[in-house]
C-alpha positions as CSV (number, residue, x, y, z in Angstrom):
1,M,-144.5,-155.2,102.3
2,S,-144.7,-157.6,105.3
3,Q,-143.8,-156.8,108.9
4,Q,-140.9,-159.2,108.6
5,Q,-139.5,-157.4,105.6
6,D,-139.9,-154.1,107.4
7,R,-137.9,-155.3,110.3
8,A,-135.2,-156.6,107.9
9,E,-135.0,-153.3,106.1
10,T,-134.7,-151.5,109.5
11,R,-131.9,-153.8,110.6
12,R,-130.0,-153.2,107.3
13,A,-130.4,-149.5,107.7
14,K,-129.0,-149.6,111.2
15,I,-126.1,-151.7,110.1
16,E,-125.3,-149.3,107.2
17,A,-125.5,-146.4,109.6
18,M,-123.1,-148.1,112.1
19,R,-120.7,-148.9,109.2
20,A,-120.9,-145.2,108.0
21,E,-120.1,-144.0,111.6
22,D,-117.2,-146.4,111.8
23,R,-115.8,-145.1,108.5
24,R,-116.1,-141.5,109.8
25,K,-114.3,-142.4,113.0
26,T,-111.5,-144.1,111.0
27,A,-111.2,-141.1,108.8
28,R,-111.0,-138.7,111.8
29,S,-108.4,-141.0,113.4
30,K,-106.3,-140.9,110.2
31,N,-106.6,-137.1,110.1
32,V,-105.5,-136.8,113.7
33,V,-102.5,-139.0,113.0
34,I,-101.5,-137.0,109.9
35,S,-101.9,-133.8,111.8
36,L,-99.6,-135.1,114.6
37,V,-97.0,-136.2,112.0
38,V,-97.0,-132.8,110.4
39,I,-96.8,-131.1,113.8
40,G,-94.0,-133.4,114.8
41,A,-92.1,-132.8,111.5
42,F,-92.5,-129.1,112.0
43,A,-91.1,-129.3,115.5
44,V,-88.1,-131.2,114.2
45,V,-87.4,-128.6,111.6
46,V,-87.7,-125.8,114.2
47,A,-85.4,-127.6,116.5
48,A,-82.9,-128.2,113.8
49,L,-82.9,-124.5,112.8
50,F,-82.6,-123.5,116.4
51,A,-79.6,-125.9,116.8
52,I,-78.0,-124.4,113.6
53,N,-78.4,-120.9,115.0
54,I,-76.8,-121.9,118.2
55,F,-74.0,-123.5,116.3
56,R,-73.5,-120.4,114.2
57,S,-73.6,-118.2,117.3
58,G,-71.1,-120.4,119.0
59,A,-68.8,-120.3,115.9
60,G,-69.0,-116.6,116.0
61,N,-68.1,-116.5,119.6
62,A,-65.3,-118.8,119.0
63,D,-64.0,-116.5,116.3
64,A,-64.2,-113.6,118.6
65,A,-62.4,-115.5,121.3
66,A,-59.6,-116.3,118.9
67,G,-59.4,-112.7,117.8
68,E,-61.1,-113.2,114.5
69,S,-64.0,-111.5,112.8
70,R,-65.2,-110.6,109.3
71,F,-63.1,-107.5,109.6
72,V,-59.8,-109.1,110.5
73,R,-58.9,-112.8,110.3
74,A,-55.9,-114.5,111.8
75,D,-54.3,-114.7,108.4
76,S,-55.2,-111.1,107.3
77,H,-52.3,-109.0,106.0
78,R,-51.3,-106.4,108.6
79,L,-49.2,-103.6,107.1
80,Q,-48.3,-102.7,110.7
81,T,-49.6,-103.6,114.1
82,A,-50.2,-101.6,117.2
83,Q,-49.4,-103.5,120.3
84,D,-52.4,-102.3,122.3
85,G,-54.8,-103.3,119.5
86,K,-57.0,-100.4,120.4
87,V,-57.5,-99.0,116.9
88,T,-57.6,-100.9,113.6
89,L,-58.1,-99.5,110.1
90,V,-59.1,-102.1,107.6
91,E,-59.1,-101.5,103.8
92,F,-60.8,-103.7,101.2
93,L,-58.9,-102.9,98.1
94,D,-58.4,-103.7,94.4
95,F,-55.0,-103.1,92.9
96,E,-56.4,-102.1,89.6
97,C,-58.8,-99.6,91.1
98,E,-57.8,-96.0,90.4
99,A,-59.5,-94.8,93.6
100,C,-57.4,-97.2,95.6
101,R,-54.3,-95.9,94.0
102,A,-55.4,-92.4,94.8
103,A,-55.9,-93.4,98.4
104,F,-52.6,-95.2,98.6
105,P,-50.4,-92.2,99.4
106,A,-52.8,-91.1,102.2
107,V,-52.7,-94.5,103.7
108,E,-48.9,-94.6,103.6
109,Q,-48.7,-91.2,105.3
110,L,-51.2,-92.4,108.0
111,R,-48.9,-95.4,108.6
112,K,-46.1,-93.1,109.3
113,D,-48.1,-90.7,111.4
114,Y,-49.7,-93.4,113.5
115,A,-46.8,-95.9,113.7
116,G,-47.2,-98.0,116.8
117,K,-50.6,-96.6,117.5
118,V,-52.9,-98.0,114.8
119,T,-53.0,-101.4,113.2
120,F,-53.4,-101.2,109.4
121,V,-55.0,-104.2,107.6
122,A,-55.3,-104.8,103.8
123,R,-58.0,-107.2,102.5
124,Y,-58.3,-108.3,98.9
125,F,-61.4,-107.3,97.0
126,P,-60.7,-107.5,93.2
127,I,-63.6,-106.2,91.2
128,P,-64.7,-108.7,88.5
129,S,-64.9,-106.0,85.8
130,H,-61.1,-105.2,86.3
131,F,-59.4,-107.6,83.9
132,N,-56.1,-107.9,85.9
133,A,-57.4,-107.2,89.4
134,E,-57.6,-110.9,90.5
135,R,-54.2,-111.6,88.9
136,A,-52.7,-108.7,90.8
137,A,-54.1,-110.1,94.0
138,R,-52.7,-113.5,93.2
139,A,-49.3,-111.9,92.5
140,V,-49.3,-110.1,95.9
141,E,-50.5,-113.2,97.8
142,A,-47.8,-115.3,96.1
143,A,-45.2,-112.7,97.3
144,A,-46.8,-112.7,100.8
145,Q,-46.0,-116.4,101.1
146,Q,-42.3,-115.3,100.9
147,G,-42.8,-112.5,103.4
148,K,-43.0,-109.8,100.8
149,F,-46.6,-108.7,101.0
150,D,-45.9,-105.1,101.8
151,A,-43.3,-104.7,99.1
152,M,-45.5,-106.2,96.3
153,Y,-48.5,-104.3,97.6
154,Q,-46.6,-101.0,97.1
155,R,-45.2,-102.1,93.8
156,M,-48.7,-102.7,92.4
157,Y,-49.8,-99.1,93.1
158,Q,-46.5,-97.6,92.0
159,T,-46.8,-99.3,88.6
160,Q,-50.6,-99.4,88.2
161,T,-50.7,-97.1,85.1
162,Q,-48.4,-99.5,83.3
163,W,-50.6,-102.6,83.4
164,A,-54.1,-101.6,84.5
165,E,-57.1,-100.8,82.3
166,K,-55.9,-103.3,79.7
167,Q,-57.7,-106.3,78.4
168,V,-54.6,-108.5,78.2
169,P,-53.1,-110.6,81.0
170,A,-50.4,-108.8,83.0
171,D,-48.8,-112.1,84.2
172,D,-45.4,-111.3,82.8
173,A,-45.3,-107.8,84.4
174,F,-46.3,-109.3,87.8
175,R,-43.6,-112.0,87.4
176,G,-41.1,-109.3,86.6
177,F,-42.0,-107.5,89.9
178,A,-41.5,-110.7,91.8
179,K,-38.1,-111.2,90.2
180,D,-37.1,-107.6,91.0
181,L,-38.0,-108.2,94.7
182,G,-35.6,-111.2,94.7
183,L,-38.2,-113.8,95.3
184,D,-37.7,-117.5,94.7
185,M,-39.3,-117.6,91.3
186,A,-40.1,-121.3,91.3
187,A,-42.0,-121.0,94.5
188,W,-43.7,-117.7,93.4
189,D,-44.8,-119.3,90.1
190,K,-46.3,-122.3,91.9
191,A,-48.1,-120.0,94.4
192,Y,-49.3,-117.7,91.7
193,D,-51.1,-120.6,89.9
194,A,-52.2,-122.5,93.1
195,P,-55.9,-122.9,93.8
196,A,-55.1,-122.3,97.5
197,T,-53.9,-118.8,96.6
198,L,-57.1,-117.9,94.8
199,A,-59.1,-119.4,97.6
200,R,-57.3,-117.2,100.1
201,I,-58.3,-114.1,98.0
202,K,-61.9,-115.3,97.7
203,K,-62.1,-115.6,101.5
204,D,-61.4,-111.9,101.8
205,V,-64.0,-111.2,99.1
206,A,-66.6,-113.3,101.0
207,D,-65.9,-111.4,104.2
208,G,-66.2,-108.1,102.3
209,E,-69.5,-109.0,100.7
210,A,-70.8,-110.1,104.1
211,L,-69.9,-106.7,105.5
212,G,-71.7,-104.9,102.6
213,V,-68.6,-103.9,100.6
214,Q,-69.7,-103.0,97.1
215,G,-66.8,-101.0,95.8
216,T,-63.2,-100.1,96.5
217,P,-61.6,-98.8,98.5
218,T,-63.8,-99.4,101.5
219,F,-62.5,-98.6,104.9
220,F,-63.6,-99.8,108.4
221,L,-62.3,-98.2,111.5
222,N,-62.8,-100.4,114.5
223,G,-65.6,-102.2,112.7
224,K,-67.4,-99.1,111.6
225,K,-67.5,-98.1,107.9
226,L,-65.5,-95.0,107.3
227,E,-66.2,-92.7,104.3
228,P,-63.3,-90.1,104.4
229,R,-63.1,-87.4,101.7
230,S,-59.7,-86.2,102.7
231,S,-56.7,-87.2,104.8
232,D,-58.0,-84.9,107.5
233,D,-61.2,-87.0,107.7
234,F,-59.0,-90.0,108.4
235,K,-57.1,-88.2,111.1
236,V,-60.2,-86.9,112.8
237,A,-61.7,-90.3,113.0
238,I,-58.5,-92.0,114.1
239,D,-57.8,-89.5,116.8
240,A,-61.3,-89.8,118.1
241,A,-60.9,-93.6,118.2
242,L,-57.6,-93.3,120.0
243,A,-59.1,-90.9,122.5
244,N,-61.9,-93.2,123.5
């Protein structure tokens, strides 16, 4: 091979080497750009999550400022209210639940014993396996819209053995209770079937689930879960809360 050919081959080799180096630089630049894009996207996601958390925290603070919480909402049904608001007993209940009916007389007695001293709040928590539980809650909520929550609440427990634990709708029985209470039946019928009534019940259920409620009755005293085994357990806990 001549000297001229050698020089030509050397130049081609240098050119190929330079082109290869350019390709490597271009590839490195692309990788840097991709990395920056990924990092930027990650930063955006983190910022969004941070903003959501701030929003949620703010919403929680707003609820607290408005006197609301998962335990007691503005529209929660208060069986009676203590003016000082120092002690609140909340019950998540199911009108078809035998244990709830068993607790009912104790709760009624506590209402008498602590009238004016303790706020009693009833929250809906119908168990899906109880065929008429949700219907019963709808019947009570429909009565509540005419100012008869307490009366229908009591009627449900007083008559539970007549309609509970049956796999047939108790609509007629509940309508009969409403009629006995002297309610406007056209308004009650409309409320009983209204989606808004069921939504109101499901809102209580959602709060209960968020608080860890798994069965009924579940009681919370000033936001702390209470597991009483007797009426005396209730009284000891309530007295201690009043004393603090």
